[in-house]
N, C-alpha and C positions, 0 to 999 in steps of 0.2 A: 504493502499498504503505498501508494507518494505522501509523502505532507501537500496535507487543508489548505490550502488557496486558500485565501481572502478576498476578492473586489472590490475596491475600497477608497476611504481620504481615509487621516489618520482620525483629520476637521469635525466627520461625520459623523453623526451621532450615533444612526444605530449601528453601521459599522463600528463604530464604539462599540455597544455595544456585545454585538457579537467579538468581538477580541474576549471581550467583559469574559465573557463566557467562554469562554475559550481557556485566559487565564487561571483564575478560576475552579474548572475542572483536570486545569496542566495538558493544556492539548496542544500542540507545536505545529506551530499556522506560521505562515508567510499572508503579507502584509501586499498584495497586490494590488500599486495604488491606482486608480482610475479614478475619474469625475464622471459623473451621473451623468448619462449620454453620450456612455464610453465608452458600454458595454451589454455593447444590442448583439453584437455574438453569444450571448451569457445569458442573457435576461431582454426577454422580451419587450416588459415596456423603458426594460434605457434607468431603472432604477437601480441605486448599489443600495446595502451589499450583496452579493454575491461569491455564492462560497463554491467552487471548486474538488474535487478530490475523486480519481483517476475519470473514471465514464461517467462518471455522478457529479450532480447540478442542478443548485437550489436557491430562490431566491427564497425575497421575503422572510424578514432580518429574526419574527416571532417562527416562523414554519424550519427558518435555518437552527437558529438557540434551543427549541424541543427537539430536535437533530442529535444535539453537541450532545446532550443529556442524559435521549434515551441511548445514544454511540459509544460513549467514549463511560469511560471507570471515572473513579472520584466526585466528590460532593455536588448529594441530588441536588438542581436548580426548583427542582419541582417540590412537595412535601409529598409522603404518597397518601397518605389521608385523603380520599372524594372532596371531602370541605372543604380542606385547608388548600388543597389540589386548586378547588373551584374557586379563591382567593385569590387567590394570588393570578391567575388565569380570569380577573374581574379588574383585579389592577395592573395589570401590562392594558387589556382594555383600555382602562379609564387614561393609562397618559397617554395611548394614542391614538384617540374619540382625542381626545380631551386640549389636555395639556400642544401633543404636536399640534392643534389645528392651532393655540395659540399660541403659545412663549415661542417655541419651535420658529411660529412665519416668521415672529416679532424680530427675531434675534435675525431671522438668513436678512429682515429686508433690515436690518439694522447693518450687517454686515455687507449691507450690496452684494447675494444670489440670488436676487431679481426683486423688483422695482415695484413698487403698493405706494395707490395714493394716500396722503398724506391719514385722512381719514377711515380707512382700513387700520393704515401703523399703530394707530391713536387708541383702536379697537381693539386691534390683537393684543392691548396692554394690556388693557381695565378687563381682561376678561382674564389675563392672568392674571389681575390684582385680587379678581372673583374669585381664581377656582385655585389657586394655591394655601390660599386658612383652609379648603377641605380636605386634602395630603397632609397639612400642617393637626390635623386632632383627630384624622388617624394616625401616623408615629405618635401623636398621646398616649395611643392607646395600646401600640406595641412599637417594640426597639427597630422593630422594619417594614417594611411597606404589609407583609401579610403575616406576619403574627413574632415570634423572639429570633427566628435564623432567617439571614441574612437568602432568598430568593430570589428566581431573573425577571421579577418585578422590580425590584431594588434596579436591577443592570441594563431597568427601560428608560429608570428616573435617571437614575444615577446622569448621562454622560446630557441631560437636558439642565439637571436644579444646578450645574458645574461651572452652564455657560454664567451664570445667576453673579456672579459677583464680579466682574467684567463690565458689566454695562452699571452707572447707579441708578438704572431706573430701577435693574430688576435686582441688585441690590439689596434696596429698600424695602423692597419685595419677600422677600431670600432672610433676612434682618426682622421684618416683623410677623414671621414665620417661627417661631424661638424650636420646636418642635425636630421641624427642615433642616433647617438647622447646627441642630445638635447629627440626625442622619447624617448630615451633608458629609459633619463633621468627620462619623464613625465610616463612614464610604470614605470617605476622601485619605486613611491612613490600610486600608488595605490594598495587598499589594499587585494586584491587578490594576488598579485606577492609576495603580504607579506608574506603572508595567509602558497602558495604553495609554500616559498626553500627552500629547502633542507637541511635539516642541515649535513647531510655527503655531500660533495663535490665528485666525481667525480679524482681520482690520475692519473696522468700524468704519464703512466710507462716508467720502466726502463733501 
């Protein structure tokens, strides 16, 4: 079996989620740097990340992380108990359905990855301000999103939330969420987070 390859960008939040899963499970992989739109040969939707293992290609980060968890040894990223696993899935969906459509879109606009009308940028910021307290309340109930142990749900949230300190308006939202701040500090100390921290940070658009 050849080394697993992850096609994507180090700065991409979803690419980082997949890489975090690899590090948490001790999976050896190669990051093949690719921008969105440059992976049409392996993903017809042109999105990153894409996983390639021998003759097996897989895209969509949730599918990739599930595959890694089911295929490789190492700490489990989903709980075994059905209800706890469902809670993990619930919070993954909450991240992907809410923060991706608000905070991540806001970040992408501020970093110049795509242009949005200023009214829409403001709307994304205000939506983020309304959503973060929901995550903060959950993290006040348990150490991690889906319980007292780190799960895949935390690997989806971390790459987005860890960008917040780089923008004053998002930093203020994070600082108003003490449980999220505590969680981010705990996550930031994990070797997987340090190993996937990109040296080239996105720069604010002019």
